[in-house]
mmCIF file as Biopython writes it, N, C-alpha, C and O atoms, coordinates in Angstrom:
data_model
#
loop_
_atom_site.group_PDB
_atom_site.id
_atom_site.type_symbol
_atom_site.label_atom_id
_atom_site.label_alt_id
_atom_site.label_comp_id
_atom_site.label_asym_id
_atom_site.label_entity_id
_atom_site.label_seq_id
_atom_site.pdbx_PDB_ins_code
_atom_site.Cartn_x
_atom_site.Cartn_y
_atom_site.Cartn_z
_atom_site.occupancy
_atom_site.B_iso_or_equiv
_atom_site.auth_seq_id
_atom_site.auth_asym_id
_atom_site.pdbx_PDB_model_num
ATOM 1   N N  . MET A ? 1  ? -7.698  -153.250 17.230 1.0 0.0 1  A 1 
ATOM 2   C CA . MET A ? 1  ? -7.476  -151.622 16.832 1.0 0.0 1  A 1 
ATOM 3   C C  . MET A ? 1  ? -6.305  -151.096 16.022 1.0 0.0 1  A 1 
ATOM 4   O O  . MET A ? 1  ? -5.102  -151.358 15.999 1.0 0.0 1  A 1 
ATOM 5   N N  . LEU A ? 2  ? -7.118  -150.235 15.347 1.0 0.0 2  A 1 
ATOM 6   C CA . LEU A ? 2  ? -5.600  -149.284 14.034 1.0 0.0 2  A 1 
ATOM 7   C C  . LEU A ? 2  ? -4.880  -148.460 15.034 1.0 0.0 2  A 1 
ATOM 8   O O  . LEU A ? 2  ? -5.079  -147.780 16.041 1.0 0.0 2  A 1 
ATOM 9   N N  . LYS A ? 3  ? -4.238  -148.739 14.490 1.0 0.0 3  A 1 
ATOM 10  C CA . LYS A ? 3  ? -3.471  -147.196 15.372 1.0 0.0 3  A 1 
ATOM 11  C C  . LYS A ? 3  ? -2.705  -146.069 13.631 1.0 0.0 3  A 1 
ATOM 12  O O  . LYS A ? 3  ? -2.628  -146.545 12.498 1.0 0.0 3  A 1 
ATOM 13  N N  . VAL A ? 4  ? -2.282  -144.602 14.040 1.0 0.0 4  A 1 
ATOM 14  C CA . VAL A ? 4  ? -2.413  -144.161 13.029 1.0 0.0 4  A 1 
ATOM 15  C C  . VAL A ? 4  ? -1.507  -144.222 12.238 1.0 0.0 4  A 1 
ATOM 16  O O  . VAL A ? 4  ? -0.341  -144.081 12.608 1.0 0.0 4  A 1 
ATOM 17  N N  . GLY A ? 5  ? -1.857  -144.454 10.918 1.0 0.0 5  A 1 
ATOM 18  C CA . GLY A ? 5  ? -0.780  -144.746 9.985  1.0 0.0 5  A 1 
ATOM 19  C C  . GLY A ? 5  ? -0.849  -146.001 9.255  1.0 0.0 5  A 1 
ATOM 20  O O  . GLY A ? 5  ? -0.706  -146.142 8.041  1.0 0.0 5  A 1 
ATOM 21  N N  . GLU A ? 6  ? -1.120  -147.042 10.264 1.0 0.0 6  A 1 
ATOM 22  C CA . GLU A ? 6  ? -1.941  -148.732 10.066 1.0 0.0 6  A 1 
ATOM 23  C C  . GLU A ? 6  ? -2.855  -148.623 8.508  1.0 0.0 6  A 1 
ATOM 24  O O  . GLU A ? 6  ? -3.870  -147.935 8.401  1.0 0.0 6  A 1 
ATOM 25  N N  . LYS A ? 7  ? -2.394  -149.263 7.621  1.0 0.0 7  A 1 
ATOM 26  C CA . LYS A ? 7  ? -3.595  -149.584 7.006  1.0 0.0 7  A 1 
ATOM 27  C C  . LYS A ? 7  ? -4.679  -150.903 6.906  1.0 0.0 7  A 1 
ATOM 28  O O  . LYS A ? 7  ? -4.603  -152.128 6.997  1.0 0.0 7  A 1 
ATOM 29  N N  . ALA A ? 8  ? -5.595  -150.011 6.694  1.0 0.0 8  A 1 
ATOM 30  C CA . ALA A ? 8  ? -7.148  -151.180 7.203  1.0 0.0 8  A 1 
ATOM 31  C C  . ALA A ? 8  ? -6.915  -151.732 6.235  1.0 0.0 8  A 1 
ATOM 32  O O  . ALA A ? 8  ? -6.502  -151.629 5.080  1.0 0.0 8  A 1 
ATOM 33  N N  . PRO A ? 9  ? -7.662  -153.030 7.747  1.0 0.0 9  A 1 
ATOM 34  C CA . PRO A ? 9  ? -7.778  -154.421 6.779  1.0 0.0 9  A 1 
ATOM 35  C C  . PRO A ? 9  ? -8.957  -154.841 5.201  1.0 0.0 9  A 1 
ATOM 36  O O  . PRO A ? 9  ? -10.148 -155.031 5.449  1.0 0.0 9  A 1 
ATOM 37  N N  . ASP A ? 10 ? -8.676  -154.897 4.350  1.0 0.0 10 A 1 
ATOM 38  C CA . ASP A ? 10 ? -9.375  -155.283 3.340  1.0 0.0 10 A 1 
ATOM 39  C C  . ASP A ? 10 ? -10.896 -155.483 4.266  1.0 0.0 10 A 1 
ATOM 40  O O  . ASP A ? 10 ? -11.018 -155.830 5.441  1.0 0.0 10 A 1 
ATOM 41  N N  . PHE A ? 11 ? -11.885 -155.150 3.335  1.0 0.0 11 A 1 
ATOM 42  C CA . PHE A ? 11 ? -13.760 -155.357 3.974  1.0 0.0 11 A 1 
ATOM 43  C C  . PHE A ? 11 ? -14.473 -155.687 2.489  1.0 0.0 11 A 1 
ATOM 44  O O  . PHE A ? 11 ? -13.887 -156.273 1.579  1.0 0.0 11 A 1 
ATOM 45  N N  . ARG A ? 12 ? -15.533 -155.308 2.440  1.0 0.0 12 A 1 
ATOM 46  C CA . ARG A ? 12 ? -16.406 -155.845 1.560  1.0 0.0 12 A 1 
ATOM 47  C C  . ARG A ? 12 ? -18.307 -155.497 1.703  1.0 0.0 12 A 1 
ATOM 48  O O  . ARG A ? 12 ? -19.075 -156.459 1.689  1.0 0.0 12 A 1 
ATOM 49  N N  . LEU A ? 13 ? -18.969 -153.747 1.859  1.0 0.0 13 A 1 
ATOM 50  C CA . LEU A ? 13 ? -19.863 -154.195 2.209  1.0 0.0 13 A 1 
ATOM 51  C C  . LEU A ? 13 ? -20.820 -153.750 1.391  1.0 0.0 13 A 1 
ATOM 52  O O  . LEU A ? 13 ? -20.547 -153.887 0.199  1.0 0.0 13 A 1 
ATOM 53  N N  . PRO A ? 14 ? -22.290 -153.056 1.740  1.0 0.0 14 A 1 
ATOM 54  C CA . PRO A ? 14 ? -23.396 -152.398 0.685  1.0 0.0 14 A 1 
ATOM 55  C C  . PRO A ? 14 ? -23.396 -151.070 0.854  1.0 0.0 14 A 1 
ATOM 56  O O  . PRO A ? 14 ? -23.603 -150.414 1.875  1.0 0.0 14 A 1 
ATOM 57  N N  . SER A ? 15 ? -23.040 -150.589 -0.701 1.0 0.0 15 A 1 
ATOM 58  C CA . SER A ? 15 ? -23.470 -149.577 -1.182 1.0 0.0 15 A 1 
ATOM 59  C C  . SER A ? 15 ? -24.829 -149.253 -0.353 1.0 0.0 15 A 1 
ATOM 60  O O  . SER A ? 15 ? -25.605 -150.040 0.189  1.0 0.0 15 A 1 
ATOM 61  N N  . ASP A ? 16 ? -24.871 -147.435 -0.454 1.0 0.0 16 A 1 
ATOM 62  C CA . ASP A ? 16 ? -26.466 -146.758 -0.607 1.0 0.0 16 A 1 
ATOM 63  C C  . ASP A ? 16 ? -27.507 -147.752 -2.058 1.0 0.0 16 A 1 
ATOM 64  O O  . ASP A ? 16 ? -28.716 -147.956 -2.168 1.0 0.0 16 A 1 
ATOM 65  N N  . THR A ? 17 ? -26.148 -148.208 -3.069 1.0 0.0 17 A 1 
ATOM 66  C CA . THR A ? 17 ? -27.477 -148.346 -3.982 1.0 0.0 17 A 1 
ATOM 67  C C  . THR A ? 17 ? -27.984 -149.176 -4.420 1.0 0.0 17 A 1 
ATOM 68  O O  . THR A ? 17 ? -28.830 -149.296 -5.306 1.0 0.0 17 A 1 
ATOM 69  N N  . GLY A ? 18 ? -27.006 -150.397 -3.233 1.0 0.0 18 A 1 
ATOM 70  C CA . GLY A ? 18 ? -26.943 -151.160 -3.419 1.0 0.0 18 A 1 
ATOM 71  C C  . GLY A ? 18 ? -25.836 -152.709 -3.642 1.0 0.0 18 A 1 
ATOM 72  O O  . GLY A ? 18 ? -25.913 -153.813 -3.102 1.0 0.0 18 A 1 
ATOM 73  N N  . LYS A ? 19 ? -24.522 -151.971 -5.022 1.0 0.0 19 A 1 
ATOM 74  C CA . LYS A ? 19 ? -23.771 -152.685 -5.156 1.0 0.0 19 A 1 
ATOM 75  C C  . LYS A ? 19 ? -22.433 -152.484 -3.492 1.0 0.0 19 A 1 
ATOM 76  O O  . LYS A ? 19 ? -22.026 -151.531 -2.829 1.0 0.0 19 A 1 
ATOM 77  N N  . ASN A ? 20 ? -22.226 -153.869 -3.485 1.0 0.0 20 A 1 
ATOM 78  C CA . ASN A ? 20 ? -20.735 -154.507 -2.962 1.0 0.0 20 A 1 
ATOM 79  C C  . ASN A ? 20 ? -19.979 -153.829 -3.446 1.0 0.0 20 A 1 
ATOM 80  O O  . ASN A ? 20 ? -19.904 -153.701 -4.669 1.0 0.0 20 A 1 
ATOM 81  N N  . ILE A ? 21 ? -18.880 -152.944 -2.227 1.0 0.0 21 A 1 
ATOM 82  C CA . ILE A ? 21 ? -17.495 -152.688 -2.964 1.0 0.0 21 A 1 
ATOM 83  C C  . ILE A ? 21 ? -16.715 -152.973 -1.105 1.0 0.0 21 A 1 
ATOM 84  O O  . ILE A ? 21 ? -16.991 -153.072 0.091  1.0 0.0 21 A 1 
ATOM 85  N N  . GLN A ? 22 ? -15.756 -152.983 -1.986 1.0 0.0 22 A 1 
ATOM 86  C CA . GLN A ? 22 ? -14.850 -152.929 -0.730 1.0 0.0 22 A 1 
ATOM 87  C C  . GLN A ? 22 ? -13.443 -152.367 -0.929 1.0 0.0 22 A 1 
ATOM 88  O O  . GLN A ? 22 ? -12.791 -152.164 -1.953 1.0 0.0 22 A 1 
ATOM 89  N N  . LEU A ? 23 ? -13.366 -152.312 -0.552 1.0 0.0 23 A 1 
ATOM 90  C CA . LEU A ? 23 ? -11.678 -151.442 -0.030 1.0 0.0 23 A 1 
ATOM 91  C C  . LEU A ? 23 ? -11.021 -151.244 -1.700 1.0 0.0 23 A 1 
ATOM 92  O O  . LEU A ? 23 ? -10.859 -150.159 -2.259 1.0 0.0 23 A 1 
ATOM 93  N N  . LYS A ? 24 ? -10.708 -152.625 -2.284 1.0 0.0 24 A 1 
ATOM 94  C CA . LYS A ? 24 ? -9.448  -152.090 -3.172 1.0 0.0 24 A 1 
ATOM 95  C C  . LYS A ? 24 ? -10.138 -152.071 -4.370 1.0 0.0 24 A 1 
ATOM 96  O O  . LYS A ? 24 ? -9.735  -152.366 -5.496 1.0 0.0 24 A 1 
ATOM 97  N N  . ASP A ? 25 ? -11.592 -151.563 -3.876 1.0 0.0 25 A 1 
ATOM 98  C CA . ASP A ? 25 ? -12.117 -151.126 -5.822 1.0 0.0 25 A 1 
ATOM 99  C C  . ASP A ? 25 ? -12.025 -149.842 -5.166 1.0 0.0 25 A 1 
ATOM 100 O O  . ASP A ? 25 ? -13.077 -149.230 -5.350 1.0 0.0 25 A 1 
ATOM 101 N N  . PHE A ? 26 ? -10.909 -148.955 -4.236 1.0 0.0 26 A 1 
ATOM 102 C CA . PHE A ? 26 ? -10.060 -147.258 -4.017 1.0 0.0 26 A 1 
ATOM 103 C C  . PHE A ? 26 ? -8.649  -146.816 -3.847 1.0 0.0 26 A 1 
ATOM 104 O O  . PHE A ? 26 ? -8.055  -145.817 -3.440 1.0 0.0 26 A 1 
ATOM 105 N N  . ALA A ? 27 ? -8.140  -148.947 -4.731 1.0 0.0 27 A 1 
ATOM 106 C CA . ALA A ? 27 ? -6.712  -148.438 -4.406 1.0 0.0 27 A 1 
ATOM 107 C C  . ALA A ? 27 ? -6.531  -147.356 -5.291 1.0 0.0 27 A 1 
ATOM 108 O O  . ALA A ? 27 ? -7.396  -147.018 -6.099 1.0 0.0 27 A 1 
ATOM 109 N N  . GLY A ? 28 ? -5.135  -146.646 -5.136 1.0 0.0 28 A 1 
ATOM 110 C CA . GLY A ? 28 ? -4.216  -145.439 -5.428 1.0 0.0 28 A 1 
ATOM 111 C C  . GLY A ? 28 ? -5.515  -144.270 -5.788 1.0 0.0 28 A 1 
ATOM 112 O O  . GLY A ? 28 ? -5.783  -143.820 -6.902 1.0 0.0 28 A 1 
ATOM 113 N N  . ARG A ? 29 ? -6.305  -143.904 -4.282 1.0 0.0 29 A 1 
ATOM 114 C CA . ARG A ? 29 ? -7.173  -143.295 -4.247 1.0 0.0 29 A 1 
ATOM 115 C C  . ARG A ? 29 ? -6.708  -142.709 -2.735 1.0 0.0 29 A 1 
ATOM 116 O O  . ARG A ? 29 ? -5.781  -143.251 -2.132 1.0 0.0 29 A 1 
ATOM 117 N N  . THR A ? 30 ? -7.267  -141.818 -2.303 1.0 0.0 30 A 1 
ATOM 118 C CA . THR A ? 30 ? -7.035  -141.273 -1.570 1.0 0.0 30 A 1 
ATOM 119 C C  . THR A ? 30 ? -8.783  -140.908 -0.757 1.0 0.0 30 A 1 
ATOM 120 O O  . THR A ? 30 ? -9.640  -140.127 -1.170 1.0 0.0 30 A 1 
ATOM 121 N N  . LEU A ? 31 ? -8.817  -141.718 0.361  1.0 0.0 31 A 1 
ATOM 122 C CA . LEU A ? 31 ? -10.613 -141.907 1.208  1.0 0.0 31 A 1 
ATOM 123 C C  . LEU A ? 31 ? -10.029 -141.672 2.413  1.0 0.0 31 A 1 
ATOM 124 O O  . LEU A ? 31 ? -8.833  -141.468 2.624  1.0 0.0 31 A 1 
ATOM 125 N N  . VAL A ? 32 ? -10.957 -141.710 3.222  1.0 0.0 32 A 1 
ATOM 126 C CA . VAL A ? 32 ? -11.216 -141.179 4.120  1.0 0.0 32 A 1 
ATOM 127 C C  . VAL A ? 32 ? -12.501 -142.467 4.944  1.0 0.0 32 A 1 
ATOM 128 O O  . VAL A ? 32 ? -13.651 -142.574 4.519  1.0 0.0 32 A 1 
ATOM 129 N N  . LEU A ? 33 ? -11.921 -143.349 6.199  1.0 0.0 33 A 1 
ATOM 130 C CA . LEU A ? 33 ? -12.973 -143.799 6.455  1.0 0.0 33 A 1 
ATOM 131 C C  . LEU A ? 33 ? -13.030 -143.296 7.471  1.0 0.0 33 A 1 
ATOM 132 O O  . LEU A ? 33 ? -11.992 -143.244 8.130  1.0 0.0 33 A 1 
ATOM 133 N N  . TYR A ? 34 ? -14.089 -142.802 7.934  1.0 0.0 34 A 1 
ATOM 134 C CA . TYR A ? 34 ? -15.035 -142.735 9.006  1.0 0.0 34 A 1 
ATOM 135 C C  . TYR A ? 34 ? -16.242 -143.459 10.469 1.0 0.0 34 A 1 
ATOM 136 O O  . TYR A ? 34 ? -17.405 -143.134 10.707 1.0 0.0 34 A 1 
ATOM 137 N N  . PHE A ? 35 ? -15.561 -144.249 11.016 1.0 0.0 35 A 1 
ATOM 138 C CA . PHE A ? 35 ? -15.722 -145.474 11.920 1.0 0.0 35 A 1 
ATOM 139 C C  . PHE A ? 35 ? -16.165 -144.979 12.456 1.0 0.0 35 A 1 
ATOM 140 O O  . PHE A ? 35 ? -15.589 -143.901 12.596 1.0 0.0 35 A 1 
ATOM 141 N N  . PHE A ? 36 ? -17.759 -145.109 13.454 1.0 0.0 36 A 1 
ATOM 142 C CA . PHE A ? 36 ? -18.364 -144.551 14.405 1.0 0.0 36 A 1 
ATOM 143 C C  . PHE A ? 36 ? -18.726 -145.846 15.019 1.0 0.0 36 A 1 
ATOM 144 O O  . PHE A ? 36 ? -18.562 -146.958 14.518 1.0 0.0 36 A 1 
ATOM 145 N N  . PRO A ? 37 ? -19.465 -145.432 16.670 1.0 0.0 37 A 1 
ATOM 146 C CA . PRO A ? 37 ? -20.580 -146.831 17.217 1.0 0.0 37 A 1 
ATOM 147 C C  . PRO A ? 37 ? -22.091 -146.991 16.948 1.0 0.0 37 A 1 
ATOM 148 O O  . PRO A ? 37 ? -22.931 -146.140 16.656 1.0 0.0 37 A 1 
ATOM 149 N N  . LYS A ? 38 ? -22.184 -148.144 17.105 1.0 0.0 38 A 1 
ATOM 150 C CA . LYS A ? 38 ? -23.377 -148.447 16.890 1.0 0.0 38 A 1 
ATOM 151 C C  . LYS A ? 38 ? -23.983 -148.109 17.880 1.0 0.0 38 A 1 
ATOM 152 O O  . LYS A ? 38 ? -23.759 -147.902 19.072 1.0 0.0 38 A 1 
ATOM 153 N N  . ALA A ? 39 ? -24.965 -148.082 17.041 1.0 0.0 39 A 1 
ATOM 154 C CA . ALA A ? 39 ? -26.671 -147.196 18.219 1.0 0.0 39 A 1 
ATOM 155 C C  . ALA A ? 39 ? -27.028 -147.689 19.276 1.0 0.0 39 A 1 
ATOM 156 O O  . ALA A ? 39 ? -27.491 -148.830 19.258 1.0 0.0 39 A 1 
ATOM 157 N N  . ASP A ? 40 ? -26.913 -146.964 20.506 1.0 0.0 40 A 1 
ATOM 158 C CA . ASP A ? 40 ? -26.788 -147.570 21.417 1.0 0.0 40 A 1 
ATOM 159 C C  . ASP A ? 40 ? -25.946 -148.463 22.566 1.0 0.0 40 A 1 
ATOM 160 O O  . ASP A ? 40 ? -26.370 -149.163 23.486 1.0 0.0 40 A 1 
ATOM 161 N N  . THR A ? 41 ? -24.612 -148.157 22.144 1.0 0.0 41 A 1 
ATOM 162 C CA . THR A ? 41 ? -23.859 -148.589 22.681 1.0 0.0 41 A 1 
ATOM 163 C C  . THR A ? 41 ? -22.761 -147.115 23.068 1.0 0.0 41 A 1 
ATOM 164 O O  . THR A ? 41 ? -22.528 -146.093 22.422 1.0 0.0 41 A 1 
ATOM 165 N N  . PRO A ? 42 ? -22.297 -147.581 24.348 1.0 0.0 42 A 1 
ATOM 166 C CA . PRO A ? 42 ? -20.985 -145.994 24.239 1.0 0.0 42 A 1 
ATOM 167 C C  . PRO A ? 42 ? -20.147 -146.215 23.318 1.0 0.0 42 A 1 
ATOM 168 O O  . PRO A ? 42 ? -20.160 -147.231 22.623 1.0 0.0 42 A 1 
ATOM 169 N N  . GLY A ? 43 ? -19.103 -145.022 23.189 1.0 0.0 43 A 1 
ATOM 170 C CA . GLY A ? 43 ? -18.546 -145.128 22.921 1.0 0.0 43 A 1 
ATOM 171 C C  . GLY A ? 43 ? -18.289 -143.784 21.956 1.0 0.0 43 A 1 
ATOM 172 O O  . GLY A ? 43 ? -17.260 -143.693 21.287 1.0 0.0 43 A 1 
#
């Protein structure tokens, strides 16, 4: 689990346009990441 102020690990995910995006694609820009629990799981 990340703590406040820690850097997020690099990731690669498909975007809504079907292209893959990576955290490094946003280098030098402010980015807000929102994580939510998988459906039908507690949290």
